[in-house]
C-alpha positions in Angstrom: 0.0 0.0 0.0 1.4 3.4 -0.9 2.6 5.8 1.8 2.4 9.6 1.6 5.4 10.8 3.6 6.0 14.4 4.8 9.6 15.4 5.7 9.1 18.4 8.1 12.0 20.8 7.8 11.5 22.7 11.1 12.7 26.2 11.7 14.6 25.6 14.9 15.4 28.4 17.3 17.0 28.9 20.7 13.6 28.7 22.4 11.5 25.6 22.7 8.2 27.6 22.2 9.5 29.2 19.0 10.5 25.9 17.6 7.1 24.5 18.5 5.4 27.4 16.6 7.3 26.3 13.5 6.2 22.7 14.2 2.6 23.7 14.4 2.8 25.9 11.2 4.1 22.9 9.3 1.6 20.4 10.7 -1.5 22.5 10.2 -1.7 21.6 6.5 -0.6 17.9 6.6 -4.1 16.3 7.1 -5.4 18.1 4.0 -2.6 16.6 1.9 -3.4 13.0 2.9 -0.2 12.5 4.8 0.3 9.0 6.3 3.7 9.6 8.0 5.3 12.8 9.2 9.0 12.8 9.9 10.8 15.4 12.1 14.6 16.1 12.3 17.0 15.4 15.1 17.2 18.0 17.9 14.5 20.2 16.4 13.2 21.7 19.7 16.2 24.0 20.3 19.2 25.2 18.3 21.9 24.1 20.8 20.5 22.5 23.9 23.8 21.0 25.0 25.3 24.4 25.6 22.3 26.5 26.3 20.4 24.3 28.8 21.3 22.6 32.0 18.9 19.7 31.2 18.7 18.9 27.5 16.2 16.1 28.2 13.9 18.5 30.2 11.3 19.1 27.4 11.0 15.5 26.1 7.8 14.7 28.0 6.1 17.9 26.8 7.2 17.3 23.2 6.0 13.7 23.1 2.7 14.8 24.6 2.2 17.4 21.9 3.2 15.0 19.1 0.8 12.3 20.4 -2.0 14.8 20.5 -1.4 15.9 17.0 -1.0 12.3 15.7 -4.4 11.4 17.1 -6.1 14.6 16.0 -4.8 14.4 12.4 -4.9 10.7 12.1 -1.3 10.2 11.0 1.9 8.5 12.2 4.7 10.7 13.5 8.4 9.8 13.7 9.4 12.4 16.3 12.9 13.1 14.9 15.4 12.6 17.7 14.8 13.9 21.2 17.0 13.7 24.3 15.3 11.3 26.7 16.3 10.1 30.2 16.0 6.5 31.3 17.2 6.0 34.8 20.6 7.7 35.2 21.3 7.7 31.4 20.3 10.0 28.6 19.8 8.8 25.1 19.2 10.4 21.7 16.0 8.6 20.6 13.2 8.8 18.0 9.7 8.1 19.2 7.4 6.4 16.8 3.8 7.5 17.4 0.8 5.8 15.7 -2.3 7.5 14.3 -4.1 6.9 17.6 -1.5 8.9 19.5 0.3 6.0 21.1 4.0 5.7 21.3 4.6 2.3 19.9 8.4 2.2 19.7 11.7 4.2 20.3 14.8 3.9 18.2 18.0 5.1 19.9 20.9 6.6 18.1 23.7 4.0 17.9 26.7 6.0 16.7 27.2 9.1 18.7 29.0 12.0 17.0 32.2 13.5 18.5 31.4 15.0 22.0 28.0 13.4 22.2 29.5 10.4 23.7 30.4 12.5 26.8 26.8 13.2 27.4 24.7 10.4 26.0 24.6 6.7 26.1 24.5 4.9 22.7 21.7 2.6 21.8 22.6 -1.1 21.3 19.9 -2.4 18.8 18.5 -1.6 15.4 15.1 -3.1 14.6 12.6 -2.3 11.8 9.3 -0.9 13.0 6.0 -1.5 11.3 4.4 1.8 10.3 1.0 1.1 8.8 1.8 -1.8 6.5 5.4 -0.9 5.8 8.5 -2.1 7.7 10.6 1.0 8.4 14.2 1.4 9.6 15.3 4.6 11.5 18.9 5.7 11.5 19.5 8.9 13.5 21.9 11.4 11.9 25.5 10.0 12.1 24.1 6.4 12.0 23.7 6.8 8.2 27.6 7.0 7.9 27.8 3.3 8.8 26.9 0.9 6.0 26.4 -2.0 8.4 23.6 -0.1 10.2 21.5 0.3 7.1 22.2 -3.2 5.8 21.3 -4.8 9.1 17.9 -3.1 9.0 17.3 -4.2 5.4 18.3 -7.8 6.2 15.7 -7.7 9.0 13.0 -6.6 6.6 13.2 -2.8 6.4 11.6 -1.6 3.2 12.4 2.1 3.7 14.9 4.0 5.9 14.4 7.3 7.6 17.3 9.5 8.7 16.2 12.3 11.1 19.3 14.5 11.3 20.8 17.8 12.4 23.4 18.6 9.8 25.4 21.9 9.6 25.7 23.6 6.2 29.2 22.4 5.5 28.2 18.8 6.0 25.2 18.7 3.6 27.1 17.4 0.6 28.6 14.5 2.6 25.2 13.7 4.2 23.5 13.6 0.8 26.2 11.2 -0.5 25.7 8.9 2.4 22.0 8.8 1.9 22.3 8.1 -1.9 24.8 5.3 -1.3 22.7 3.6 1.4 19.8 3.7 -1.0 21.7 2.3 -3.9 23.6 -0.5 -2.0 20.4 -1.7 -0.3 17.8 -0.9 -3.0 15.6 1.0 -0.6 14.2 4.5 -0.5 16.0 6.7 2.1 14.5 9.9 3.5 16.7 12.4 5.3 15.2 15.4 7.1 17.1 18.3 8.6 16.4 21.5 10.5 16.5 25.0 9.1 18.2 28.0 10.8 20.5 30.1 8.6 23.4 30.4 8.4 24.4 27.3 10.4 21.6 24.9 9.3 20.3 25.1 5.8 17.9 22.3 5.6 18.6 20.1 2.5 16.0 17.5 3.5 16.0 14.9 0.7 14.1 11.9 -0.6 16.1 9.3 -2.5 14.8 6.3 -4.5 16.9 3.8 -6.4 15.7 3.8 -10.1 16.7 1.4 -12.8 18.1 3.3 -15.8 18.2 0.1 -17.9 20.4 -3.0 -18.0 20.0 -3.3 -14.2 22.0 -0.1 -13.6 20.5 1.9 -10.8 20.9 5.6 -10.0 19.5 7.7 -7.1 16.4 9.7 -8.0 16.4 12.7 -5.6 13.9 15.3 -4.5 14.9 18.2 -2.3 13.0 20.3 0.1 12.7 24.1 -0.5 15.5 26.0 1.3 13.4 27.4 4.1 10.9 26.2 6.7 9.1 23.7 4.5 7.6 20.3 4.0 8.8 17.8 1.4 6.0 15.4 0.5 6.6 12.2 -1.4 4.5 9.2 -2.2 6.1 5.8 -1.8 5.1 2.4 -3.0 7.4 0.1 -1.0 6.5 -3.0 -3.1 8.0 -1.5 -6.2 11.6 -2.0 -4.8 11.2 -5.5 -3.4 12.4 -7.3 -6.6 15.7 -5.3 -7.0 16.3 -5.5 -3.3 15.8 -9.2 -3.2 18.2 -9.7 -6.0 20.8 -7.5 -4.3 20.6 -9.4 -1.0 20.5 -12.8 -2.7 23.9 -12.1 -4.3 25.6 -11.4 -1.0 28.6 -13.6 0.0 28.4 -13.6 3.8 31.0 -16.3 4.2 33.5 -13.8 2.8 32.6 -11.3 5.6 32.7 -13.8 8.5 35.3 -11.9 10.5 33.5 -8.6 10.3 32.0 -8.6 13.8 35.3 -9.6 15.5 37.4 -7.1 13.5 36.4 -3.9 15.4 39.3 -3.7 17.7 41.9 -4.6 15.1 40.5 -2.0 12.6 40.6 0.7 15.3 44.2 0.0 16.0 43.7 -2.3 19.0 45.1 -5.8 19.6 43.2 -9.0 18.7 40.9 -10.3 21.4 
């Protein structure tokens, strides 16, 4: 069954209430456009919570409550980007998955923390596809997209599409787009990246990428970009149209040749063998 997807390029500010205004502006028109799934960026509630706020996880409860209310009101699913959430003594970067009845049905944690994030947050430990309506979806948060094993593991577990809620500075947009295109091509899945907007540091660049056969089984990334402002990129996806090429790609894997991959982490990082 086709999915109508909205990538919500939020205008983020240094104030939670101002970011929420942008969020409401964007969401006000989604129901009229028949959207099934709305996707938000990473860290969209404030521009720099790690330096400006003593408790970066302080607004998570309020934000999830607002998202749940809108999901139920508008009858759509919401992937809540990536929020800073506390569990016990630890804080995670995590994406809530909220169904069209307003229920939080899953969380996907960020696995690969970027630079100084590891001093503040605890990394997630598991990637699992999540059923959204009738489609199996994988979520990779921001820097997770840089690791090919992350996307491949989701696809091997049945993911038909990958979402990448991100917070990418302007100078990183080209590299980010390349990662998304390659993950799409190598796994034969659509990949959707959504970013925040706040010039000059954050310039959006939200992107939808689908692998398209140009003939003779040569695939190229078909891309659609969001407008360079606070905006919504809407795309209609038929997940079943990619199942044949994806099945062929996965069938031709040679896993016996990669058998040492999991045990090679320490050696590749310069450490000794276990």
